[in-house]
C-alpha positions as CSV (number, residue, x, y, z in Angstrom):
1,M,80.1,115.9,105.9
2,P,82.2,113.1,108.2
3,V,84.5,111.1,106.3
4,P,83.7,107.1,106.1
5,P,86.1,104.6,107.4
6,F,88.8,103.4,105.1
7,P,87.8,101.1,102.4
8,S,89.3,97.8,102.4
9,R,90.3,95.3,99.3
10,K,91.5,92.6,101.4
11,G,90.4,89.5,100.5
12,K,88.8,91.0,97.0
13,R,90.0,89.4,93.6
14,S,90.7,91.5,90.6
15,R,91.8,91.0,87.0
16,I,93.9,93.1,84.6
17,H,96.0,92.7,81.7
18,D,99.6,92.5,81.5
19,I,101.9,94.3,79.4
20,S,101.3,91.7,76.6
21,G,97.8,91.9,77.0
22,N,97.1,88.9,78.6
23,P,94.6,88.8,81.4
24,V,95.8,88.1,84.8
25,S,94.2,87.5,88.2
26,F,95.2,88.5,91.7
27,E,93.8,88.6,95.1
28,V,94.8,91.6,97.8
29,V,96.1,89.3,100.4
30,D,96.7,92.3,103.0
31,E,97.2,96.1,103.1
32,C,98.2,99.2,104.8
33,T,96.5,102.3,104.7
34,W,97.3,105.8,106.1
35,S,95.6,109.1,105.9
36,P,98.1,112.2,105.6
37,K,97.6,114.5,108.5
38,D,97.0,117.5,105.9
39,N,94.1,115.7,104.1
40,D,91.7,113.3,105.8
41,E,89.8,112.9,102.4
42,K,92.9,111.1,101.0
43,A,94.0,107.5,102.0
44,L,97.3,106.2,100.9
45,C,97.7,102.4,100.7
46,V,100.0,99.4,99.9
47,H,98.2,96.3,98.7
48,K,100.1,92.9,99.1
49,L,98.8,91.0,95.8
50,R,99.1,87.3,95.0
51,F,98.6,86.5,91.7
52,D,97.1,83.2,90.3
53,D,100.4,81.7,89.6
54,G,101.8,82.3,93.0
55,R,104.0,85.3,92.7
56,E,103.3,88.2,95.2
57,E,103.8,91.7,94.3
58,Y,102.8,95.2,96.0
59,R,100.6,98.1,94.6
60,I,101.1,101.5,96.0
61,G,97.7,103.7,95.3
62,Y,95.3,106.1,97.0
63,Y,91.5,106.6,97.6
64,M,89.9,110.3,97.4
65,I,86.6,111.0,98.9
66,G,84.4,111.7,95.7
67,K,82.9,115.0,95.1
68,K,80.6,114.4,92.2
69,G,77.7,112.1,91.4
70,K,77.0,108.6,92.9
71,G,80.6,108.9,94.2
72,R,79.9,112.0,96.4
73,G,81.0,111.3,99.8
74,K,82.3,107.9,99.2
75,W,86.0,106.4,98.8
76,L,86.9,106.0,95.2
77,W,90.0,104.4,93.8
78,A,92.3,107.3,92.3
79,Q,93.5,106.6,88.9
80,Y,96.9,108.1,88.9
81,A,100.0,107.6,90.6
82,P,100.1,108.9,94.2
83,M,101.9,111.9,95.1
84,M,102.9,112.4,98.9
85,H,105.2,113.9,101.5
86,A,108.1,111.9,102.7
87,V,106.7,111.7,106.2
88,D,103.8,109.9,104.9
89,L,105.8,107.6,102.7
90,K,107.7,106.8,105.7
91,H,104.8,106.0,107.8
92,L,103.4,103.7,105.1
93,F,106.9,101.9,104.7
94,D,106.8,101.6,108.6
95,L,103.4,99.8,108.5
96,A,104.8,97.4,105.8
97,R,107.5,96.7,108.2
98,K,105.5,95.7,110.9
99,K,103.7,93.1,108.6
100,D,107.5,91.9,107.8
101,W,106.7,92.9,104.0
102,I,110.2,94.7,103.9
């Protein structure tokens, strides 16, 4: 099965709860995405987030191609902390540097 194009969250809004349980909203204003050479069914990403109060933060995460049910063959947001080789982390940070994030 061919791998679909990378997903994009750019321009999307989300709502989460902060450490105190208060709801906070943010928009994904930009992103960097990279697929490791040894696993084309994994997409590592860094999202630049802008919260409603104006602060900006970054989120590191990843997508995986679903294997079951309605998610089969689609990019799904992974729920655990990403693990990656040093070369992939360097590549993600190089992409972020090109965007002047760091």
